[in-house]
C-alpha positions in Angstrom: 0.0 0.0 0.0 1.2 3.5 -0.8 1.1 5.6 2.4 1.1 9.3 2.5 1.5 11.2 5.8 1.0 14.9 6.6 -0.1 17.2 9.5 -2.2 20.3 9.9 -0.5 21.0 13.2 1.5 24.2 13.3 4.1 25.4 15.8 7.0 23.5 17.4 8.2 22.0 14.2 9.7 20.7 12.2 8.4 17.3 13.0 10.2 14.2 12.0 8.5 10.9 11.0 10.2 7.6 12.0 9.0 4.3 10.5 10.1 1.3 12.5 12.7 3.5 14.3 14.2 4.7 11.0 14.0 8.4 10.2 12.1 8.8 7.0 11.9 12.6 6.8 10.1 15.8 7.8 6.3 15.6 8.2 4.9 18.2 5.8 2.4 20.8 7.0 -0.8 21.5 5.0 -3.9 23.5 5.9 -6.1 21.0 3.9 -5.9 17.3 3.2 -4.3 16.2 0.0 -6.2 13.6 -2.0 -5.3 10.3 -3.6 -4.6 11.1 -7.2 -3.6 14.7 -6.6 -0.9 16.0 -8.9 2.3 16.2 -6.9 1.0 14.2 -4.0 4.5 13.1 -3.2 5.5 16.8 -2.7 2.5 17.5 -0.4 3.1 14.5 1.9 5.7 12.1 3.2 5.5 8.9 1.1 6.1 5.4 2.5 5.5 2.0 0.9 3.7 0.0 3.5 4.2 -3.8 3.4 2.3 -6.4 5.3 3.2 -6.7 8.9 3.3 -4.8 12.2 5.0 -1.4 12.1 5.6 1.5 14.4 5.2 5.1 13.2 6.6 7.8 15.5 6.6 11.6 15.2 9.2 13.6 17.1 9.6 17.3 17.5 12.8 19.3 16.8 14.1 18.4 20.3 13.6 14.7 19.7 10.5 14.4 22.0 7.9 11.9 20.9 4.7 13.7 20.1 2.8 10.8 18.5 3.4 7.1 18.2 1.2 4.6 16.4 1.2 0.8 15.9 0.2 -0.3 12.4 -1.0 -3.8 11.6 -1.3 -4.1 7.9 -2.3 -7.4 6.2 -2.7 -7.9 2.5 -3.6 -11.1 0.7 -5.1 -11.5 -2.8 -7.2 -8.4 -3.5 -8.1 -7.7 0.2 -6.3 -5.8 2.9 -6.9 -4.8 6.5 -5.4 -2.0 8.4 -5.6 -1.6 12.2 -4.0 1.5 13.8 -3.7 2.1 17.5 -2.3 5.3 19.0 0.0 5.0 22.0 0.3 8.7 22.8 -2.1 10.8 24.9 -3.6 13.6 22.8 -2.5 11.9 19.5 -5.0 11.3 16.8 -5.2 10.5 13.1 -7.5 10.6 10.2 -7.3 8.2 7.3 -8.6 8.4 3.7 -8.1 5.2 1.8 -8.8 4.8 -1.9 -7.6 1.6 -3.6 -4.0 1.1 -2.6 -3.5 4.7 -1.5 -3.8 5.7 2.1 -3.5 9.3 3.2 -3.1 9.9 6.9 -3.2 13.2 8.8 -1.2 12.9 12.0 -2.3 15.3 14.8 -0.8 15.9 18.3 
């Protein structure tokens, strides 16, 4: 699955996204949600290719403090998939939009 991540949270940034404890880049800010199929979606969000399995997504502020942590369980077989997300950080939340093999997730903290 193609995963695209962004935030509408301002202040205290930049925020860095870690995928399974590996830094993947700066979490982009946007005032409105990008959409699957948008031209330049990769420039409006942080792209990750999500494979089947259990993953940890962590967002840290510029001082290295964890502001959001999620546990992803993504399973894909044949033409079906399931995605379960649990947030392990008080005050953290997310919003998903899934279309086909495209998942756009707003991370809020």
